[in-house]
C-alpha positions in Angstrom: -53.2 10.9 -12.7 -54.0 8.3 -10.1 -53.5 9.1 -6.4 -50.8 7.5 -4.2 -51.4 6.3 -0.6 -49.2 7.7 2.1 -48.7 7.1 5.8 -47.3 9.5 8.4 -45.6 7.8 11.3 -45.6 10.2 14.2 -48.5 12.4 13.1 -48.9 14.6 16.2 -45.6 16.4 16.4 -45.2 19.8 14.7 -43.6 18.3 11.5 -46.1 15.5 11.4 -49.0 17.9 11.6 -47.5 20.1 8.9 -47.3 17.1 6.7 -51.0 16.4 7.3 -51.8 20.1 6.5 -49.8 20.0 3.2 -50.7 16.5 2.0 -54.4 16.9 2.7 -54.5 19.6 0.0 -52.2 17.6 -2.4 -54.2 16.6 -5.5 -52.3 13.3 -6.0 -52.2 12.1 -2.4 -54.5 10.2 -0.1 -53.4 10.0 3.6 -54.4 6.4 4.4 -52.6 5.9 7.7 -51.5 8.0 10.7 -49.8 6.7 13.7 -49.5 8.0 17.3 -49.0 5.9 20.4 -50.4 8.7 22.6 -53.5 9.5 20.5 -54.5 6.2 19.0 -58.2 5.9 18.3 -58.7 9.6 18.0 -59.6 11.6 14.9 -57.1 14.2 13.8 -59.5 17.1 14.1 -60.2 16.2 17.7 -56.6 17.1 18.6 -56.1 19.8 15.9 -59.5 21.6 15.4 -58.0 23.7 12.5 -58.0 20.4 10.5 -61.8 19.9 10.9 -63.1 19.1 7.4 -59.6 18.8 6.1 -58.5 15.4 7.4 -60.6 12.8 9.3 -58.1 10.0 9.5 -58.0 8.1 12.9 -54.7 7.7 14.6 -53.4 4.1 15.0 -50.8 2.7 17.3 -47.5 1.8 15.6 -47.9 -2.0 16.2 -46.3 -4.7 14.0 -49.7 -5.4 12.5 -50.3 -1.8 11.6 -46.9 -1.4 10.1 -47.5 -4.6 8.0 -50.8 -3.1 6.8 -49.0 0.2 5.9 -46.4 -1.7 4.0 -49.1 -3.4 1.9 -51.3 -0.4 1.3 -48.9 2.6 0.9 -46.6 3.9 -1.8 -44.7 6.4 0.4 -44.2 6.4 4.2 -43.1 9.6 6.0 -41.3 9.2 9.4 -41.8 12.3 11.6 -40.3 10.6 14.6 -37.3 10.8 16.9 -34.0 9.2 15.7 -33.9 5.5 16.0 -37.5 4.8 14.9 -37.2 5.0 11.1 -34.2 2.7 10.8 -36.1 0.1 12.8 -38.8 -0.2 10.2 -37.3 1.0 6.9 -35.6 -2.3 5.8 -39.0 -4.1 6.0 -40.8 -1.3 4.1 -38.4 -1.0 1.2 -38.5 -4.8 0.9 -42.2 -4.3 0.3 -41.3 -1.7 -2.4 -42.5 1.2 -0.3 -40.6 4.5 -0.6 -39.4 6.0 2.7 -38.9 9.7 3.5 -37.4 10.2 6.9 -37.7 13.6 8.5 -35.6 12.5 11.4 -31.9 12.0 11.5 -31.5 8.2 10.9 -30.2 8.5 7.3 -28.6 11.9 7.2 -25.1 11.2 8.3 -23.2 8.7 6.1 -20.4 8.4 8.6 -21.4 5.7 11.1 -18.9 7.0 13.7 -20.3 10.5 13.5 -23.9 9.1 13.7 -23.0 7.1 16.9 -21.2 10.1 18.4 -24.0 12.6 17.9 -27.0 10.4 18.4 -25.8 7.8 20.9 -27.0 4.9 18.8 -25.5 2.1 16.7 -27.0 2.3 13.3 -29.0 -0.9 12.7 -29.1 -0.9 8.9 -25.9 0.6 7.5 -26.6 -1.0 4.1 -29.8 1.0 3.8 -28.0 4.1 5.0 -25.3 3.7 2.3 -28.0 3.9 -0.4 -30.1 6.7 1.2 -30.2 9.9 -0.7 -29.8 13.2 1.1 -33.0 15.0 0.1 -31.9 18.5 -0.7 -33.5 19.0 -4.2 -31.3 21.9 -5.2 -28.3 19.6 -5.0 -29.6 16.0 -5.4 -32.6 16.3 -7.6 -31.6 13.6 -10.1 -30.7 11.1 -7.3 -34.0 11.8 -5.5 -35.9 10.6 -8.6 -34.8 7.0 -8.2 -34.3 6.9 -4.4 -35.7 4.2 -2.1 -34.9 6.1 1.0 -34.7 9.9 1.3 -33.1 11.6 4.3 -34.9 14.8 4.7 -32.3 17.5 5.7 -32.3 19.2 9.0 -33.6 22.7 9.2 -30.3 24.5 10.0 -28.3 22.5 7.4 -30.9 23.5 4.7 -30.2 27.2 5.2 -26.4 26.7 5.6 -25.8 24.4 2.7 -28.0 26.3 0.2 -26.5 29.6 1.5 -23.0 28.3 0.8 -23.6 26.4 -2.4 -23.0 29.3 -4.9 -19.8 30.2 -2.9 -18.4 26.7 -2.8 -19.4 26.0 -6.5 -17.6 29.1 -7.6 -14.6 28.3 -5.5 -14.3 24.8 -6.9 -14.1 26.1 -10.4 -11.6 28.9 -9.6 -7.8 28.6 -10.0 -7.1 30.7 -6.8 -8.8 30.9 -3.4 -11.8 33.2 -3.4 -12.6 33.0 0.3 -10.7 32.1 3.4 -11.6 28.8 5.0 -13.2 30.3 8.1 -17.0 29.8 7.6 -19.0 31.2 10.5 -22.8 30.5 10.7 -24.8 32.5 13.2 -28.3 30.9 13.2 -31.6 31.6 15.0 -34.7 29.5 15.1 -38.2 29.6 16.5 -39.2 27.4 19.4 -41.2 24.9 17.2 -37.9 23.5 16.1 -37.5 21.9 19.5 -40.7 19.8 19.1 -43.9 19.6 21.1 -42.6 17.9 24.2 -42.8 19.9 27.4 -39.4 21.2 28.5 -38.6 23.7 31.2 -36.6 26.0 29.0 -39.4 26.1 26.4 -42.2 27.2 28.8 -43.6 30.6 27.8 -42.5 32.2 31.1 -38.9 31.0 30.4 -38.8 31.8 26.7 -40.7 35.1 26.5 -38.5 38.2 26.6 -35.5 36.0 26.3 -32.8 35.2 23.7 -30.2 32.4 24.1 -27.6 30.4 22.4 -27.3 26.6 22.7 -25.2 23.8 21.4 -22.1 26.1 21.4 -19.8 23.3 22.3 -21.3 21.1 19.6 -24.6 20.6 17.9 -26.0 17.6 16.0 -26.4 19.7 12.9 -22.7 20.6 12.7 -21.5 17.3 11.2 -24.5 17.5 8.8 -23.5 20.9 7.6 -19.9 19.8 7.3 -21.0 16.8 5.3 -22.9 19.1 3.0 -19.9 21.5 2.5 -17.3 18.8 2.0 -19.0 15.7 0.6 -21.9 17.2 -1.3 -20.5 20.6 -2.4 -17.0 19.2 -2.7 -15.1 21.9 -0.8 -11.4 21.1 -0.2 -11.3 23.3 2.9 -9.9 21.4 5.9 -11.0 23.9 8.5 -14.3 23.0 10.3 -17.4 25.1 9.9 -18.2 27.2 13.0 -21.9 26.9 13.7 -23.8 28.5 16.7 -27.6 28.2 16.9 -29.8 30.4 19.0 -33.4 30.2 20.3 -35.6 33.2 19.7 -39.0 33.9 21.4 -41.2 33.1 18.3 -43.0 30.0 17.2 -41.7 29.4 13.7 -39.1 30.8 11.4 -35.3 30.5 10.9 -32.7 33.1 10.1 -29.1 32.0 9.4 -26.3 34.6 8.8 -23.2 33.2 7.1 -20.0 35.2 7.5 -17.2 34.7 4.9 -13.9 36.6 4.3 -13.0 37.2 0.6 -9.5 37.1 -0.8 -8.4 39.7 -3.4 -9.7 37.4 -6.2 -12.9 37.0 -4.3 -13.4 40.7 -3.9 -13.2 41.1 -7.7 -16.4 39.0 -8.3 -20.0 40.2 -8.3 -21.5 37.7 -5.8 -25.0 39.1 -6.2 -24.9 38.0 -9.9 -23.4 34.7 -9.0 -26.1 33.8 -6.5 -28.9 35.0 -8.9 -27.5 32.8 -11.7 -27.1 29.7 -9.5 -30.7 29.8 -8.3 -32.5 31.4 -11.3 -34.3 28.1 -12.1 -35.0 26.9 -8.6 -38.7 27.2 -7.7 -38.3 27.5 -4.0 -35.2 29.6 -3.6 -35.5 33.4 -4.0 -32.4 35.5 -4.3 -33.5 39.0 -3.2 -32.5 42.1 -5.1 -29.3 43.9 -4.0 -29.9 45.9 -0.8 -33.1 44.0 0.1 -32.9 42.0 3.4 -35.0 39.0 4.3 -37.2 38.5 7.3 -38.9 35.4 8.7 -42.4 36.7 8.3 -42.0 36.7 4.5 -41.6 32.9 4.4 -44.1 32.0 7.2 -46.0 28.7 6.3 -44.3 28.6 2.9 -41.8 26.3 1.3 -39.7 29.2 0.1 -36.2 29.9 1.2 -35.0 33.5 0.7 -31.4 34.6 0.4 -29.8 38.1 0.5 -26.1 38.7 -0.4 -24.1 41.7 1.1 -20.6 42.3 -0.2 -18.5 44.9 1.7 -14.8 45.0 0.8 -13.4 41.7 2.0 -16.5 40.6 3.9 -19.2 38.5 2.2 -22.4 38.1 4.3 -25.1 35.6 3.2 -28.5 36.0 4.9 -30.9 33.1 4.6 -34.5 32.7 6.0 -37.0 29.9 5.9 -39.9 28.5 7.8 -38.2 25.8 9.9 -41.4 23.6 9.7 -41.9 23.8 6.0 -38.8 24.2 3.8 -36.9 23.2 6.9 -38.9 20.0 7.3 -42.3 19.0 6.1 -42.5 21.2 2.9 -39.2 19.9 1.8 -40.4 16.3 2.4 -43.4 17.0 0.2 -41.1 18.5 -2.4 -39.0 15.4 -2.3 -42.1 13.2 -2.6 -43.1 15.2 -5.7 -39.8 14.6 -7.4 -39.7 10.9 -6.3 -43.2 10.2 -7.7 -42.9 12.3 -10.9 -45.4 15.0 -9.8 -44.8 18.7 -10.6 -42.3 19.8 -8.0 -44.5 22.6 -6.8 -47.6 20.5 -6.4 -49.3 21.1 -3.1 -46.7 23.7 -2.1 -48.3 26.8 -3.6 -48.7 30.1 -1.6 -52.4 29.4 -0.9 -52.7 27.4 2.3 -56.4 27.9 2.8 -56.0 29.3 6.3 -55.4 25.9 7.9 -52.0 26.5 9.4 -51.8 24.2 12.4 -49.1 26.0 14.3 -49.8 29.8 14.8 
């Protein structure tokens, strides 16, 4: 099978470097272009020594000439950039028949009003947004195969939507309510989810021996989770999802605990069996045996998401862990690329990472 050429726009952030790590070992991919305004002219391994001998591409500035060259040379372009960047360049790229996978937020929210509210920008290509596919393979695998633009999901929404999918799917096919419409998601993430920029609250002396909530009054991932529950999973619940994220003093990893209340009909079901059946053929979702609880270390640097289900009288607790930089970001982007390009879905995402993890 011939190789495809890919470019990574924004190749020095945590997600961008994870993409380099994963794609450098992918048998069907050549990384032909990397961009970084701050590191232009430097070789990847100068900045990230763990990639010495793995990737020797030189960073370029994201000029119009470079983007034009990328459009002519590449089959797939990954945007690992802040919101607002991808939508500025995507229309031109897809006109050149380049596939785009955006790890940012530009194509996640289909509601233009919600996008403007949460990101403070007017969307510049709503026609492209309307055709973009939300890249959660366990829900949209068939749509991803023919997509022009893939919106890579946010890290928290990945855990929340996949944690809720078996529950909502079962509810949608039931005659009576199985759960009460009060979904509470208590989520924790490692500090790498906040990016590489220097911020006071992310300094070691501020973060160490500390544990804090943030975004309690509202978080950008809340409308994305709600979109997943209502639009993608088809829940008829009118009550909003209650989502509260927390920052924990570790580098990578994410743990979301979802609290649900069962009705009498819901209590009669075996939710462990339901979850196992829903995900029995999914290569990157593991439903743990009854009584086994997940931890973040077990998914470190892997593209696996692990789920545990605990049923206690009228309470159903779903516990979900993932690496926020892999299944929560770059690994899922590679998974989407594999589906889009007709590669084996697990290609380049096996458990052997060769010891070249960039972020400790």
